[in-house]
Each structure stands twice: as C-alpha cells, then as structure tokens.
C-alpha positions in Angstrom: 25.5 -47.2 29.1 27.8 -44.3 30.0 26.7 -40.8 29.6 29.1 -37.9 28.9 28.1 -35.5 31.8 29.6 -32.5 30.2 27.4 -33.1 27.0 25.0 -30.3 26.5 22.5 -32.8 25.0 22.6 -35.0 28.0 22.0 -32.0 30.4 19.1 -30.8 28.3 17.5 -34.2 28.2 17.9 -34.7 31.9 16.6 -31.3 32.6 13.5 -31.7 30.6 12.8 -35.2 32.1 13.0 -33.6 35.5 10.6 -30.9 34.6 8.1 -33.4 33.2 8.3 -35.4 36.4 7.8 -32.3 38.4 4.8 -31.4 36.3 3.2 -34.8 36.7 3.9 -34.8 40.4 2.1 -31.4 40.8 -0.7 -32.6 38.9 -1.1 -35.8 40.9 -0.9 -33.8 44.1 -3.5 -31.3 43.0 -5.9 -34.2 41.8 -5.5 -36.2 45.2 -5.9 -33.0 47.2 -9.2 -32.1 45.3 -10.5 -35.6 45.2 -10.2 -36.5 49.0 -10.0 -32.8 50.2 -6.5 -33.3 51.8 -4.1 -30.4 52.2 -1.3 -30.5 49.4 1.5 -30.7 52.0 -0.1 -33.7 53.6 -0.4 -35.5 50.2 3.3 -34.6 49.5 4.5 -35.9 52.9 2.7 -39.2 52.6 3.8 -39.7 49.0 7.4 -39.4 50.0 6.9 -41.7 53.0 5.4 -44.3 50.6 8.2 -44.0 48.0 11.1 -44.8 50.6 
C-alpha cells in the first residue's frame, strides 16, 4: 500500500498515531517507575535496549 506523503490526511493520521504511542509510552514508564521504584530514565534506557 503506497501512501501519498504530501497528503494532509496521511500526515494528520501519522502525527496522531505518534502522539498516541508517545502517551502510551509515558504512561508505561510512569507505571513501571512507580511499581518497582526505578528512576524513569533507567526504565527508558532499559526499554530501548530491549527493543533493539
């Protein structure tokens, strides 16, 4: 499926998807940080290491 990158609709959809991911990610980091009392930066670092 080919997207028209210049299409405004596509950009809006992509942007809202990225924002949703960012919000979910922040929520996840806050939850883990509170649950196990780990600093947020550490949770973030370990998460990125796991995902690659």
